[in-house]
Every structure is written in C-alpha cells, then in structure tokens.
N, C-alpha and C positions, 0 to 999 in steps of 0.2 A: 533569632540567630539565623534560621533558614531564610527568612525574608531579607536579611542583610547580606547573606552570602550569595543569593541568587535572586536579585530584585526583579529581573525580567520574567523569570519563571513564576515567582510569587504573584506578580501583577496579572499574568495571563491565567494562572490556575485559579485564583480566588477573586477575580474581578466579578462584580455583581451582574448577573444576567437575569433580568425580569422577563419571564415568558410564561404564558398560561397555556392550558391544554387547548383552548380555542386557537391560540396563536400557532401551536404545533399543527393542529388539524388543518388550518388554512394553508399550510405549506405543502400538504400532501395532495397528490393527484389521485384519481380514482383507482389506480393500480398499485398504489404505494401503501405500505404498512410499517409501523414501528413496533418492535417487540423489545421490551425492556425487562431484564431480570434483576431482581433484588433479593439478596440472601440474608438470612439470619442463621443463628446456630442450629435451629430446628426446622426452619421452613424456607421454601423458595416461593417468591411472589413474582407474578408475571403481569405486566401491563401490555395490552394490545391496543394500538391506536390507529384508526384509519380516518379518512376524511369525514366519515359519517357515523363512526361507532367507536366506543371506548369500552374495553373489557378489563376486568381485574380478576386474577385467579390466585388462589393460595394452594400450594402443594405441600402435603405433609410428609412426603417420602424423600426428603432431602438427603438423608444418609445413604439411602439406596442409590439415588442418582449419583452422589459423589463417588460411591464405590464403582459403579459402572463407568462413570466418566474417567476415573483413573485407569481402569483396565483398557478402555477404548484408546486413550491417549498413548498408553504404552505400546499399543499394537499399531496404531495408524502411522506413527512416526518410525516404524521399524519395517524396512522394505522386505524382510524375510517372513513377516507374519502372514498367517493364512487370511486371504482376502475374504473368503466366505464368513470366517469368524468376525472379521472387522465389520462386514456388512450386517451381520446378525446383531452385534452389540450396538452398532450405529442405528439400526432400526429400533431397538429397545429404547435408546436415548431419544430418538425422534418421537416415539409414542408417549414418552413422559414429558419432554420439554416443549413440543410443538403441537402434537395432535390434540391436546385438551383445548387449544385455542379455537379449534374449528377450522373451516375453510380459510385459506390465507390468500393474500394478494400475490401478484407476480413478482413485485419488487419489495424486498424486505430490507429494512434498516434495523440492525440488531445492536442493542446496548447490553453488554454483559457485566457480570459482577463476580467477584471471587474466582473460584476455579474455572468457571465457565469462560473467563477471559482467555483461557488457554485453548479453547476449542474453535477450530474452523468449521462452522456449521455445514458448509458445503459438503463435507466428507461424511455426514450422516446419511442414512439410507431410509427410504420410505417404500412401502409396498402398495402398488396401485391395484394389484389383483393377485390372487393366489399364484405363486411361482413367478411373479413378475415384480421385481423391485428395481429401484434406481437411486442414484445419489441425489441429494438435494440440489447439487449443482445443475443437474439436468432438468429440474423443474422450476427453480427459482433463481432470480438474480439477487445476490446478497451483498450488502455493504455493511460496514460497521461504523458506529458513532461513539464518541466519548460521552455524549449526553444528548437528550432530545433537543436542547437549545441550539445545538450545532446546526440543526436544520434551518434555523432562521438566517444562518450565514451562508447557506448553500448557493444562493444566487449571487453572492458577493465573490466574484473571482478577482484575480489580479491581472487585468488586461495589460499586455506588454506589447510594445511595437514590434518586438522580435522574440519569438519563443525559441531561444537557444537552449540546447541541451549541454550540460556539463556532465560528461561521462568519464568516470575515473575507474581504472582497473589495473591490476598488476598480477603477474604470474608468480611473484615471489621466488623467482628462480635466478636472480642476479648472483653471479659468482658461483653457481652450482653447475658443474660440468655436465652431469647426466642426471637431471632432476627426475625423481619419480613422483608423478603428479598425484595429488589427493583426488579422490573421486567426490569427496564432500567438501563444502566450504566451511569446514570446522577445522580446528587445530591451526597449525602454522605452516603446513607444507605447501609446495608449489601447486598452482592451479593451471589447468590447460586451456580452459575455455573462456575465462573472464575477459581477456583482451579482445578476443574475437567478438564477444558479445558487445563490448563497448564500441568497437569499430562499426558494427552493423547498426547500432542504435544512433550513433552520431551521423551516419549516412542517411538514416530515415528522417531525422529531425533537424540536422544541421547543428552547428555549434562547436564545442571544444571537446576533444577526446584527449585526456591526459593519461598516458599509458606507461606502465612499468616505472622507471626511475622518475618520471614526471608526475606520477600519481602520489604526490606528497601531501602531508597535512598542511604545509605552508601554502601550496598551490590551491588547496581547497579553500582556505581562508581568503586567498587572493581573488579567486574567480567566482565563488559560490554566490555572493551577494547579488551579482548582476544577471544570473541565469534563471530561466523560467522553469527548467526541469533539472533536478539533481539526481544522477544515477551513479550509484557506487556498487561495483562488483568486486567483492573482497571477502576476506575472512571477517567474521563477527565473533566477538568473545563476550560471554555473559559472566559477570562477577556477582554471584548471589550473596556473598558476604559483604561486599561494598557496591551496591547496585549503581551508584553514580559513577563508578569506574568501569562499567560495561562499555565496550568500545568497538569501533570499526578500525581495522588495522590497515593503514596506508603505508606508503614508502617513507623512509626517513632520508632526507638529504644529508649526506655525511658532513657537509660544510655548514649545516644549520645547527647551531647549539641551543636554539630556543624550542623548536618543535621536535617531538620524539616519534612522530609517525602514527601516534594513536589519537583517534578522534573520540574523546570520552563524552559520555552523557553530560557530565557537569560542565564541560566546555561549551556544549551546544546551548545550554540553558541561558547563557548570557550573550548568545549571538543574535543577530537580526538578519533573517534571510527573506528574500522576496519571491522565492520560487512558488509556482502553482502546485508543484508535486515533488516529492522525494521518493525515489525507488531504492530501497535498501536490499540489493541483490546479494545477500550474504546469509549466513546461518543465524538462526535464533534472534533475529532483530525485533520480533514481537514478544520475546520471552524476557523474563526478569523476575525480580522479587515482588510479591504481592504486598502492597503497603496499605494499611487502613486509611480509607478516605482518599487514596491516591490511585488505586488500581495497580496495574503492573508498571513498575519502573523499568521500561525497556528502552532500547536505542531509538526506536521510532518515536517515542514520546519526546525525546530530546529535540527532534526536528519540529514537532508540533509547537513546542514552546519557544522555538526559534522563529516562529511565524509562518511555517509551511502548513497550509490548510488541508493537505491530503498526503498520506504516506502509504506506500505499499511495502509490506514487511512480512517476515517469515516466522512461523510458529516452531520450527524445528530445524535441525541441520539439513541442508538441502544438497541434492546431487548436482555436481558442477555442470555436466552436459545437459541434463534435463532442464536446469534453470536457464541456461543460455538459449535453449529452444523456446521455452515458455516466454521469456522476455522478448524474443524476436516477434512472436505472434502478438504479444500484448501491445507492443509499440506500433505494429502495423495496424492494429485495430484503433489505437488512439489517433493515428494519422488519418483514419477515415472519419473521425469526428465522434466516435462512440464515448459515452460516459465511462469513467474509469472502471467502475465495477462491472459494467457490461463488457468492456474491452478485456478485462481479466477473465471473466467467465467464458467468453468466446475463445480466448486463448487456451484455457484449460480444456474445453470441449474438443478443440482441434487437436490438442496434444494427445488426449485419450484416444481419439479416433485414429490417429496416425501412429501411435506407440506400439511397440511389440507387446505381446501378452504380459510379460513380466514387468513392464514399465507402466502398465495401467493401474497398478496399485496406487492408492491415494497418497502414499508417501511421496511419490514423484511429482504430483501436481497440486496437492492439497495444502501445502505449507503457507503459501502466500495469500494474504488478504488485503483488501483495499479499505482503508479507514479514513473518515473525514469527508471533505468536500468531494462530491461525486460528479461535478460538472465536467463536460468535455474540456480538454485543453484548448484554450482560446487565445487568439491574438487580437490586439486592438486593431480595428479596421482603420484604413487610411483616412485622414481628415477629409471631409467632404469638400471643404473649400479648396484644398490642394487639388482634388480631382477636377473641380470646376475650372480652376485656373489652368490646369494642365490641358484639359479638353479645349478651352478657349484658345490657348497658344497653338495647339495642333490645327484647329480650324482656321486660325488666322494665317498660318503658314500655307495651308492648302489654298485658301482664297488668293493669297499673294502670288503663288506660283501660277494659278490659273489666269490671273490678270496679266502676268508677264507673258504667258504663252499666247494669250489673245492679242496683246499689243505687238508681239513679234510677227504674228501671222497677218 
C-alpha cells in the first residue's frame, strides 16, 4: 500500500546499497570518523569507524541515558533555562555517549537512532581541564548521515552550470494593519525577519527571491526543480498524529484553487528535485514522529526523498532574528567554498562570539544541523573547448588589429 502510494519514496528508501566496512573506511580521510548509534530496549551500541580502526562498544545504561537525554532536550530548547545546568547535563551525556570511544578525530559524521535522533550533539559539553569546559561545537566539526552508505555518495555532487538560489519567504502580514510579529518561527503569526533573510541570501548567491504574496506553493512547484539551492524561511508545523502532514506554510494564491499554500511531506515524496542543498529555515524541520525502521518522519526527510542530497534543518522552534543572522553567516561561508558542516559550524561560532550574553544560550544557535552530502556547493566549470575557442578568437582579433595598424603606418 505504502509502495503504491509513494513509489519515489519507496524506491529511494529501500533501494539496495551494497557497501562493506572496507568501502566505508576507504572514503574517510585521516581526520574523519563515523560514529553510529544503534539502540535496543535495554542497550545502546556504538560503532566507531576511522580510516584505520573499527571499534564496537556496548553500553548497559540506556535507561539512565534516556532519562538524562530527555531532561537535556527539555532545557536546551528553552531559552530561559539555566545555561550552567544545560552544560552540566550536556557534559554528563558526553561522558556516556562519546567519552567511552576514546580520542576522536576532528571531523565527526554521526548516525543516530531512536531518541538520539533528536539531539544536536554540538550542544553537548566537554571538560578539557578542571573549571574549563566547552561545547562540542568548539572542538569538533559535526555532520549527520542517514546511514554509513551515504558516504559512498559524498563525492557525487550535482554540478550545475549556474548555482541559482530559490529563496522563499513571507512575513504572513498581508491584510494585517498593525501586525505583532512572532519572535519564533512557530505558530502562524507574522514574522519580521524572514523576507530580509531571503533578500540577503539571494544577493549572495544570485537567483530568485519569491517574497510575501509570491512565496506560494504553486511557485515552489514551478521554480524548485531548476534551482541548485532551495531556501525556505517560513513557519514549520509538525503533525505528530499524522506525520506525513507535517508541513512548511507558504502563501496561498487566492486565485489558485488547486494549491492550499501548505507544502506537506507526502507531497515532497513524489517530487523530483535537482538541488544540491535545501535549507529549511523554519521551526522543527528536523522533528517528527519516530517510526520503526524509518527514523524520524520530518520535513527534512521529504526533501531527501525528493532527491536533494543535503538538508539543513532545525531541531526545535527557532528565534526569528537569531535565525536570520545565523543564515547570513552560513551563506557567506558557503560562498567562500567551505563544506556545508564547516560553513554552519563557523556561522555558529561567529554568532556566539558576537551575541549578547543572553543570546549565547544554545537555544539560539544549536537547533540547526547539516545532514547528508557535505561537499561544498559547486558549479560546473565552463567547457574547456569553449575556453579554447574563445581565447583563439580573442588572439585572432588582436593579430588582425596589429596587422592593420602596421599596414596603415
């Protein structure tokens, strides 16, 4: 039934991928490490894979970890929680989830399972020395994978002759005389900084910015297939009772009787997109219902199964202003040629360095993660033959002008 309803999703999710541990190790550079978590009712298993080493650990304290994890997640996504308590619980989780592995490489690729899929590991803390601790963000570059086999596709980018950005954003204030802006990108109220965010990003990368009444579902369907980067700054809504109806809320064209302005997960499953990356600059786009054998059914997953190899998405409701600042830094780093996870890490570090004391809380910077293909955003180089022909024509013109000048004199 599921296969018939969503054939593209089924084909992508269950297509056979034959890959060995040796294949995985061959994809890793000396500074890279994969850490995979597998859970059962009673135990937590950890695989650690580097280019020259494989380790397997079994933890017997899963229930204790689950309890601490629940407490940590309740605090880290609450901007009024005590930062020192967040750090203390985050350090306890680090000691249980990562410290047993031993010394780790600089670049971590993490594959999560069960409730750990809700955790942005960057927000955990580690103690370097007595009275000296720091967030994992400050020590490691972290990306997330759906499976180790994804690494075999890391070098497979989608070169495009032009990396256009499709940036869609709306303030949701049409027809409201004196809108009171939401500070969070949750709910359905007006937003103040989404349109400014989209404008800035389109100026950085070029492309199309569809703002306010133009940020419709119909326009997404019209333009998304041809764009290299998809950026949506909007409200995101999670439907835990019917996860395939979780959605991004765009504008509805009043003259369009077909599209309702909601971009649902189940609609994405049968789309075919060619983008290198989708950035879901909205609340809770990494959240959703945990499904056995499926992981989290979130909005980001819909973009993966539509063919997008990399998705940046959020673990909780995000602050409107802080998100617009973080995205600005992120795209500036991408434009410099940084890998996606590095671009996001550097953006977060800059945000923390420049933020006021109350905005240094991980709530403001820790929600977004980079999952999937980590390659820099690339564009297809110009055809070498075209370059040769162009240079030949230029030289021919120069020689002709010189001969004419010589003849005249």
